[in-house]
C-alpha positions in Angstrom: 0.1 -0.1 0.0 1.5 3.7 -0.8 1.7 6.5 1.1 0.0 8.7 -1.5 -3.0 6.8 -0.9 -2.6 6.6 2.9 -1.4 9.6 4.8 -2.6 11.4 7.8 -1.0 14.6 8.4 0.2 16.4 11.5 -2.5 18.8 10.8 -5.0 16.4 11.9 -3.5 15.7 15.2 -3.1 19.6 15.7 -6.8 19.9 15.3 -7.1 17.3 18.1 -5.1 18.4 20.5 -7.0 21.5 20.9 -9.3 19.4 22.9 -7.2 19.9 25.6 -4.4 18.4 27.7 -6.9 16.6 29.5 -8.3 14.8 26.5 -8.4 11.2 27.0 -8.4 11.2 30.8 -10.8 11.7 33.2 -11.0 12.9 36.7 -8.5 15.8 36.5 -6.2 13.9 34.2 -5.5 11.1 36.9 -6.8 8.1 34.7 -6.2 7.5 31.2 -9.2 6.3 29.3 -9.0 3.5 26.5 -9.6 4.0 22.9 -12.9 2.4 22.2 -13.1 1.4 18.4 -16.1 0.0 16.5 -14.9 -1.6 13.8 -16.4 -3.6 10.6 -16.8 -7.4 10.7 -14.6 -7.8 8.1 -11.5 -6.8 10.3 -12.1 -9.4 12.6 -9.2 -11.3 11.6 -6.6 -8.6 11.1 -7.5 -6.0 13.5 -6.2 -7.9 16.9 -3.1 -8.2 15.7 -2.6 -4.5 14.3 -4.1 -3.3 17.9 -1.9 -5.6 19.9 1.2 -4.1 18.2 -0.1 -0.8 18.8 -0.9 -1.2 22.7 2.8 -2.4 22.9 4.5 0.4 21.0 2.1 3.3 22.6 1.0 1.8 26.1 -2.3 2.8 24.9 -5.3 0.7 25.7 -7.7 -0.2 23.3 -11.1 -1.7 23.2 -12.9 -3.3 20.4 -16.2 -4.4 19.1 -17.1 -5.9 15.8 -20.5 -5.3 14.0 -22.0 -4.4 10.7 -20.8 -1.1 9.5 -24.5 -0.3 9.2 -25.1 -1.0 13.2 -22.1 0.8 13.8 -23.2 3.9 12.1 -26.5 3.8 13.9 -24.8 3.5 17.2 -22.3 6.4 16.6 -25.4 8.5 15.5 -27.2 7.6 18.7 -24.5 8.6 20.6 -22.8 5.6 21.8 -19.5 5.5 23.5 -17.2 5.3 20.5 -13.7 7.2 20.0 -13.2 5.6 16.4 -15.3 4.1 13.6 -13.6 2.1 10.9 -16.2 1.1 8.5 -15.9 -1.3 5.5 -17.3 1.6 3.1 -17.0 5.5 2.6 -20.7 6.2 2.7 -21.4 5.6 6.0 -18.6 7.7 7.4 -19.4 10.8 5.2 -23.0 10.5 6.2 -21.9 10.8 9.7 -19.6 13.8 8.8 -22.7 15.6 7.2 -24.3 14.9 10.6 -21.6 16.2 12.4 -21.4 12.9 14.3 -17.8 12.2 13.3 -14.9 14.7 12.7 -14.6 16.0 9.4 -10.9 16.4 9.3 -10.3 12.7 10.7 -12.4 10.9 8.0 -10.3 8.8 5.4 -9.9 6.1 3.8 -7.4 3.2 5.3 -7.9 0.4 2.9 -9.8 -1.5 0.2 -11.7 -4.7 0.9 -11.9 -7.8 -1.6 -14.7 -10.0 -1.8 -14.3 -13.9 -1.7 -16.5 -17.1 -2.1 -15.9 -19.8 0.2 -17.5 -23.1 -0.9 -17.7 -26.6 0.8 -15.0 -28.8 0.8 -15.1 -31.2 -2.5 -16.8 -28.4 -4.5 -15.3 -25.9 -6.7 -15.6 -23.0 -8.8 -13.8 -22.8 -11.9 -11.2 -19.8 -12.0 -12.9 -16.3 -10.8 -16.4 -17.6 -12.2 -19.0 -17.2 -9.6 -21.6 -18.0 -12.4 -21.1 -22.1 -11.1 -23.0 -20.9 -8.0 -26.4 -21.1 -10.2 -25.7 -25.0 -10.4 -28.1 -27.1 -8.1 -25.1 -28.3 -5.9 -25.0 -25.1 -4.0 -28.3 -25.5 -2.4 -27.7 -22.3 -0.2 -25.5 -19.3 -0.6 -24.8 -17.0 2.4 -24.2 -13.5 2.2 -24.4 -10.5 4.7 -27.5 -8.3 4.9 -27.0 -5.7 2.0 -28.7 -2.9 3.7 -26.1 -3.4 6.6 -23.2 -4.6 4.9 -21.1 -3.4 2.3 -19.7 -6.7 1.7 -23.0 -7.9 1.6 -24.1 -5.3 -1.0 -21.1 -6.1 -3.0 -22.0 -9.8 -3.2 -25.5 -8.9 -4.5 -24.0 -6.7 -6.7 -21.4 -9.5 -8.3 -24.5 -12.0 -8.7 -26.6 -9.6 -10.6 -23.5 -8.3 -12.6 -22.8 -12.0 -13.4 -26.3 -12.3 -14.4 -27.5 -15.1 -12.1 -29.0 -13.5 -9.4 -32.5 -14.3 -10.6 -31.2 -18.1 -10.6 -29.9 -18.0 -6.6 -32.2 -15.5 -4.8 -34.4 -18.1 -3.4 -31.2 -19.9 -2.1 -29.7 -16.6 -0.7 -29.4 -17.1 3.4 -28.8 -13.8 5.0 -26.3 -13.1 8.1 -26.4 -10.1 10.0 -22.8 -9.3 9.2 -20.0 -11.0 7.4 -18.8 -12.8 10.6 -21.9 -14.7 11.0 -22.0 -15.6 7.3 -18.5 -17.4 7.5 -19.9 -19.1 10.7 -22.8 -20.3 8.4 -20.3 -21.6 6.0 -17.9 -23.2 8.8 -20.7 -25.1 10.3 -22.1 -26.6 7.1 -25.4 -24.2 6.9 -24.6 -23.4 3.6 -22.7 -24.8 1.0 -20.9 -21.3 -0.4 -20.7 -17.8 1.4 -19.9 -14.6 0.1 -17.0 -13.1 2.8 -14.2 -10.5 3.1 -10.9 -12.3 1.7 -9.6 -10.6 5.3 -11.8 -13.1 7.2 -10.3 -16.2 5.9 -8.1 -18.9 6.9 -5.4 -19.9 4.7 -6.7 -23.4 4.6 -10.5 -22.2 3.6 -11.1 -23.0 -0.1 -12.1 -19.6 -2.0 -12.6 -17.9 -5.4 -11.3 -14.2 -5.2 -14.3 -12.4 -6.7 -13.1 -10.6 -9.9 -13.4 -6.8 -9.1 -15.2 -6.1 -12.1 -18.3 -7.5 -10.8 -18.8 -4.8 -8.0 -17.8 -1.4 -7.0 -14.7 -0.6 -5.4 -15.1 -1.5 -1.4 -12.8 1.6 -0.2 -13.2 1.5 3.7 -13.1 4.5 5.6 -12.7 5.8 9.3 -13.3 8.8 11.4 -13.2 9.7 15.0 -16.5 10.5 16.6 -17.7 14.0 17.6 -18.3 12.6 20.9 -14.7 10.6 21.2 -13.5 10.9 24.7 -10.1 9.8 23.7 -9.5 11.8 20.5 -5.7 12.2 21.1 -5.6 8.6 21.8 -7.8 7.7 18.7 -5.5 9.9 16.5 -2.4 8.2 17.6 -4.1 4.7 16.7 -5.3 6.1 13.4 -1.4 7.0 12.7 -0.1 3.9 13.1 -2.9 2.3 11.0 -1.8 4.8 8.4 2.0 4.0 8.8 4.2 1.6 6.4 3.8 -0.8 9.5 0.1 -1.0 9.8 -0.3 -0.9 6.2 1.7 -3.9 5.9 -0.2 -5.7 8.6 -3.5 -4.8 6.8 -2.2 -5.7 3.4 -0.9 -9.2 4.7 -4.4 -10.0 5.9 -6.1 -9.6 2.5 -6.8 -6.0 2.2 -5.5 -3.8 -0.8 -4.7 -0.2 -1.5 -7.8 2.2 -1.9 -8.8 3.2 -5.2 -9.7 6.9 -5.6 -13.2 8.0 -5.8 -12.7 11.2 -7.9 -11.4 14.2 -6.1 -12.8 13.8 -2.8 -9.6 15.0 -0.9 -10.0 11.8 1.3 -6.7 9.4 0.8 
């Protein structure tokens, strides 16, 4: 991943420092608060190692929860105690910025997700061709709720662009988020499942879906307007955007983000 796509400057940190020397602490700067992170379910495999490395390096504690991007956005909008949101798309962060729930100067793209299909052992799809999912041997196909999950929306888009949505729609099993869909597949409840490449174990049989079949899954983060530890969150963002953080994301199935026009959010 290249620095031109992923950079957070000193100006962002400077903007956060104005919240005061006691930001991120309670009771007169006596007790340091952890950074509370709400992350898209696509980060469940990659993020713990990144946060562990950050905690060891910085001494800053992090608490993390995972859910669909839609669920997290609703929580942030409702004022839930979240410092940093890591979404699996850009639209939800941009919407929260417009609603003044996420600080505009902190919103930036940190990675691009990649969609994969896992299939039952013994089944196969030829190359990157997902059209084989229309065959009868795939009786149940899992995907995350397209209204809540960017990866679920991308899966539906891929099936439509491949021309097989009508053939498989009645066989689709919806999960709340990609983590749940992955568990459906692991437990044998579905014969195939659309999930982020970043969630998969190296032994899982998979097909990486051609990116011509879905719009780029650029993933954006932002520090919330109600953050109690904005300085700690900013330090974590800097680590995520560093060469080390980007290398860890890259080694876990993420790719560099694709430009979405001249938005200024890189």
